[in-house]
N, C-alpha and C positions, 0 to 999 in steps of 0.2 A: 370037507365038509365035517360040520359035527355033528356026531351019528348018535351019539352020548354025553351024556352029562356027565357021568363020573371019571370018563376018561379024560376030560379037560379041567385041570386046576382052578380054582379059581384067583381073579387077581387081586392086588392090594382096595380097588375100590370095592368090589362086591365085597368082600370079605369085611370091610371096613362100614358099608352101609348098612350090611346084615345087622351087623353087632350093635351098630346106631340104632337102629329100626328096634332091636329087641330092646334095648334097653327102654326106649321111649315108649313104646308099647305096654311094655309091663308096668310102666308108671300110669299111662293112660287107663290101664286096667284098675287102677287101685282107686285113680280120683274118678272116674265113673262110676264105678262100684258104690262111691258114697255118695256119687249125684241121686244114684237112682233111688237111695233111700229117702230121699229128703223133698223128692219131688210131687207139687201136685197138681200142675198144669198134664193133663193127659197126652197133650200133642208133642210139648217138650220133652215128655217121658219116652216117647215113641224115639224119636229124635237120639238121645242120650244111648237107648239101648241099641241104636242101631248103631254108632260109632262104637260102644263098645263089643260088640260083636265082632266087627271091622279090625280092632285089636286083637282078640281073643283068636283070628283067623291069619293075622298075621306072625302070631307068638308061633303058632304050631305050625304054620308054613316054615317060618326058620328053624324051629327045633328039628323038623325033615330035612332039611338042608344039611344040618350042622350033624344031625346021625350019620348019613350018608357018608359026608366029609370026615367024620370022625375028629370033627371041633369041640372045644370043649363049650357048653351052655354057660354064656354070662350069669352070674346074680340077678341082677336087674332088681326088679323088687316083687315081692309077695305080700301076700294076706298080714308079715307082720307090721307094714308098712303103712297100715291102716285103719283106722277104729270106724266100722263101718254103724257102730252103736253111738256116736257122738252127737252133739245137738247139732242142728242146722248152722252152717255159716253164712249160706251163701242164699241168693233168692233164684226163682226159678229165670227172672229176668238175665240173672248172672249167669246161669246154665247155656242158656240159648246164644247168648254172644260168647259165650268159651268155647263152645262146639263151633260157631263160624268160625273163630278165629283158627281153632284147632285143625280144620278142613283145609280152610284157606292154607296154613301152615304145611299141611301135606302137599297140596298140589307145587307149590313154590319148592317142596323138598326131593318131592318125587322128581316132577320135570327137569330138574339140574341133574340127578342121580342118573337117569336113564341113558343118555348120550355116554356116558360113561360104563354102561354094562354091556358083555359081549356073551355072556352064558345063556342060551336059551330060556333054562329054567329059570333063572333069576331075573331076567328080560321080562318074562311073564310073568312073574311076582310081583314086578312094581308098576308093571302096566296096567295091572287089575287094581294094584294100591291106588294108582293114580285116577283111573275112572272111578273108584268109589269112592276119593276124596272130591273129585267133581260133583258126584251126584248129592254128596251129604252135603257139601259147601250150596250146592244151589237147593237143596228142601231147606236148609237153614236160612238161607238168604229171604225164602219165600214166605217161611215161620215168621221173622221178622216185620215182612211188609204185613203180611195179615192181621199180625198183631200190633200194627202202628208203633212197631219197636224197630225200624232200621234207622239208620242215621246215613242216608245217602250223602257224598263229595255234593259241594256246592254247584250250583248251576253258575253260566258263562256266557255269552251271548254266542249264537249261531255267526259262524263267518257270513257274510253277504256280499263278499267279492275277495278275488284275490290279491295280495301284498307280498314286497319282497323286504326283509330287512335291509335296512339304507345306510346304519350306523353298525359300528363294531361295538360300541357303548351298550348296545343290548345283550349281548353276553358277557363283559370286561368290566362295564361300572355300574354294574348292579347298585349296591351302594344306597338304594332308596332311589337312585337316579328315573329308572325305568317304571312308569306310576302304573304298571299292573303285570299282573303274575300270568304264565302260559299255564293253558287248563293241566299239563303233567305237574307244573310244580304247585297247582292246588289239589291236585289228585294226592301227591307225594304227603302234603302239609296236614292234609285233612284221614291220610290212613296212620300216619304216624301218632297224630293226636289219640284217634283210635285207638292204637295200640297200646300204646303208653296209659290209657286212660286204663285200658283193662289190665295191665301189670300194676297201678296203682292199689286198684281194688285187689288185685290176689296178694299185692305186699301186705296191704290192710291187715286180710286174714289170716296169714300166715304170720305176721308180729304178735298177731293178736294169742296165737295156739303156738307158736315153737317155743321148744323145750329149754332148746341150749341157746346160751346169751349170746353168744357170739353172732349165730346164725339169727336171731331174732333181731341183733342191732343192724345187722346186713340188710335185713327185709325192712325195716325204718328206713334205712340209708338207701334201697333203693326206690321206696315210696318217696320219698324228697327227691331222687334224680329226675321220675317219672314227671312229678307235678312240675319239676324246673324246665324238663323241656316242652310238656305239653304247653309253657306259659310262652314259650318261644315261637312254639309254631301256631299258637293261636293270635299272637303278637301281626306276624304274618298276614293273616287271614282278614285278620281286623283292621289294619291299616289299610284293607283293600276293600272293604265295606262287604266281606266276606262270613258269612256265619261259620261259629263253632260250636258244637255242641257239649251238653253238658254231660260231668263225667260219671259211674255208676258204682262209686263209692258207698252211696246209699244201700246199695243192693248186697252189702257187707254185713251180717249180724251183729252184736256185740258178744256174741260166743267165746268165751278163752279156752274151752275144753281143747283136747290136742285130737286132732283128726287125722292127721300125716304124720310121719317120721322125719325128722331134721333134716335125715340124708334124702328122703324123697324132695320135700320142700326145695334144699338147695340147686338138686336137681334139675328139678322144674325150673326153678329160674336160670339155671345155666342155660337151659333150652331158649328160655325168652329171649335171654341177653343175645345168644350167637343169632337168633333170628331177627331182633334188631340190628344189631351190630349189620345184617344184609340189608334190611330195609334200607338204614341209611346209607349205604351204598349204592344200591339202586337208585337212591334219589340224588345222591350226588351226582352218577352217570348222566341222570335225566334234565337235573335241573341247570338254566340257562341263566342264573343270575349269581355275580361272584359273591353277594353277601349270603345267601342262600348254603352256597359250596361250602363257604367258610363255616357258618353255623353248623352245617350238616359235618361237616371234620373235626370239628373242634368238640364237637357233642359225641360223636362217633369216641373219638381220644379218651373223653371221660366213661364213657361205658366200658372201654378195653381194659383200663386201669381197674374199674369196680370187678371187670371178670374174673381179674389177676387174683382179686382179694378173698372171690368167691372159693376159685380155683383152691386157693393156701388154707383157707378154713376148712374144706372138703377133704384135703391131704390132711391135715392135720386131726381131723377126727377119722381119719381111715373110711371116709363114705365114698371116694372115689375109684372107681374101676380103672383099670389097665386098659387102654384098646389095644385091637391087634399092632404090631409093630413090626418093621424091617429086622433084619437081623444086622448087629451091631459087629461090622467086620473088626473095627479096631480092635474094640474089647476082646475079639475070640485072639487075634493076633498075639495077645501080652501073655495069653494061657498058655 
């Protein structure tokens, strides 16, 4: 039995998860501290402060584990990566939707990590993080509902009888031949529209304030991709007489004053892209129409190429920290 934490080395999963979480939470601290300088709505301010407190707790918890293990703490992001005195770039509505999305990302990320974690202290750390994310997401959802800002998925009829699929074409001959979308298909289309709308708004703000020309053009291209994907998903819903909500680009101000470092914004974008790739992957696995699967697959390929271009920009500007790696045995044998 495991009696002490220090007697058991961390696995590749545990080391990598803590490293990734540290970078993400130090980024979140910069972003949320800036948000707090701008918020007018007291309810939203409380929620953003709650999210910020959680990020601080995560960072301190990881530092303690690193100190015990003698692991080098990543650089992550610091007060050098944010201008807290910058003009307002986003509205309070944006901040609330951002927190909802951020908490949802924590839910999916931590739940994916937990099955691969064995050390009790790290298991406890991520279990607590998962619970906190669940509570934050619930509070953000309730606040969106209270303020009339929630964008629910479309409604479909309640089933009134049991039916069985009679033709293989239900799965294999989507391509417009099935006259209805399944509930899961509707849900993923709605969700991916919503996340791309948030991405388009972030792209707008980042492109207005980026200092590096490569990064600025990258964000502009990101907005174009997001809007293109929104149109693809929206067309599916509208073809089946289902509503698709408007975007939130109007929640971005006209400010061009630098807020975040280009390094931070590029990292933020990489996190969004990886989440998007995962979202599309889940949508593929739960879609039962070949036309939807084909569209998600080709759009995912486009995101992967876009992600590669972003990594190249980060490497060229020395903005990308190297993650924990396994031993390169081939290289060692050559020495």
